[in-house]
C-alpha positions, 0 to 999 in steps of 0.5 A, spaced: 726 428 839 721 433 834 718 436 841 724 438 845 725 439 853 719 438 857 718 441 864 720 438 870 727 437 867 731 433 873 734 428 874 729 424 878 724 426 873 728 423 868 730 416 871 722 415 872 721 416 865 726 411 863 724 406 868 717 406 866 719 406 858 724 400 860 718 396 864 712 397 859 716 394 854 715 394 846 707 394 848 707 399 853 704 396 857 702 399 864 707 399 870 705 397 877 707 402 882 711 396 886 714 394 879 717 401 879 719 401 887 723 395 886 726 398 880 728 404 883 729 402 890 724 407 892 719 407 897 712 406 895 709 412 898 715 416 894 713 413 888 705 414 888 707 422 890 712 422 884 707 419 879 701 424 881 705 430 880 708 427 873 701 427 872 698 434 874 705 437 871 702 442 866 705 438 860 703 431 863 708 426 863 705 420 865 698 417 865 697 415 872 691 411 876 693 409 883 690 401 881 691 400 874 698 403 874 702 408 870 704 409 863 708 415 859 704 420 855 706 422 848 711 428 852 713 423 857 715 418 852 719 423 847 723 425 854 724 418 855 727 416 849 732 424 849 734 421 855 735 414 852 738 417 846 743 421 851 745 415 855 746 410 849 751 416 845 755 417 851 756 410 852 759 409 845 762 415 846 766 413 852 767 406 850 770 408 842 773 415 843 775 415 850 777 407 850 772 405 857 771 399 859 765 396 857 763 395 864 764 402 866 760 406 861 753 405 863 754 408 870 758 414 867 753 415 862 748 415 867 751 420 871 751 425 865 746 423 860 741 428 864 746 434 863 748 435 855 746 440 851 743 438 844 749 441 841 754 437 844 749 431 843 749 433 836 757 433 836 758 426 839 753 423 834 756 426 828 764 424 831 761 416 832 759 417 825 751 416 826 751 410 830 745 405 830 747 402 837 751 402 843 756 397 845 751 393 849 748 392 842 741 396 844 738 401 839 740 408 839 733 413 838 733 417 832 732 424 834 725 423 832 724 418 837 723 412 832 728 405 834 728 399 830 725 393 831 730 388 834 728 381 833 731 377 838 730 373 845 732 372 851 737 366 853 732 365 858 727 363 853 732 358 849 729 351 849 734 347 845 741 347 844 744 351 838 748 357 835 746 364 835 749 370 835 749 375 841 744 380 839 745 385 846 747 384 853 744 388 859 748 394 861 746 394 869 751 388 872 758 391 871 761 385 874 757 380 869 759 385 863 766 383 865 766 376 865 762 375 859 766 380 855 772 375 858 769 370 855 768 373 848 760 374 849 759 380 846 754 383 841 755 380 834 759 374 837 757 367 835 755 364 840 754 355 841 749 354 847 747 348 850 744 346 857 747 341 861 742 342 867 736 346 869 740 351 873 745 353 868 747 355 860 754 352 857 755 358 852 762 358 848 763 364 843 767 363 837 772 358 837 774 359 845 777 353 848 774 355 855 766 355 856 763 359 860 756 357 864 751 362 866 746 361 871 739 361 869 737 366 873 742 371 869 740 369 863 736 374 861 742 379 861 744 375 854 739 376 848 740 372 842 738 372 834 739 366 829 744 365 827 741 363 820 
């Protein structure tokens, strides 16, 4: 990012900023304290206390109003994207260079992302050939914070059977990631989607003989784009 290293550079602060960024979505909508508490597993009172501190910091990281929720300030957004860049570069390095299983890279990157230097970040980026996406199919933010739009939709929103390409898979559930990979459901895979009931999707990657049944409650973990 062009403006590097805001104050309050701590692991806890970084996790708050990333969570607000993720929950706010592309439209950067305001995020409720309740949603933030659920995502971070933190008591609502602690959420309020931290948001007040972030809003009052010398370089305010968030815009917070108690009954309207919170969104990132320009400085907070830059920091969130910087940490996200660290995280996704680390995931890619762990997966492609150190041969970590895809289901393990997220937690490992979570532990490292807050502490790497800009020099180390640059060396990883160069070593990997300036990747645009991480192993899960998620965009890696550029140094200036820009991220290309990804035109995909959640499997949960698919209404008709058809052929698709896997755009990305969620990285937060290691067990599910392992199962998806075992059935060939990885970014870039061609996927035949059908629905046998209101409770599950039937997925078949490529010419795999064995279908994979994914409960609708987990369908948001897979994002698809048109195969045309």
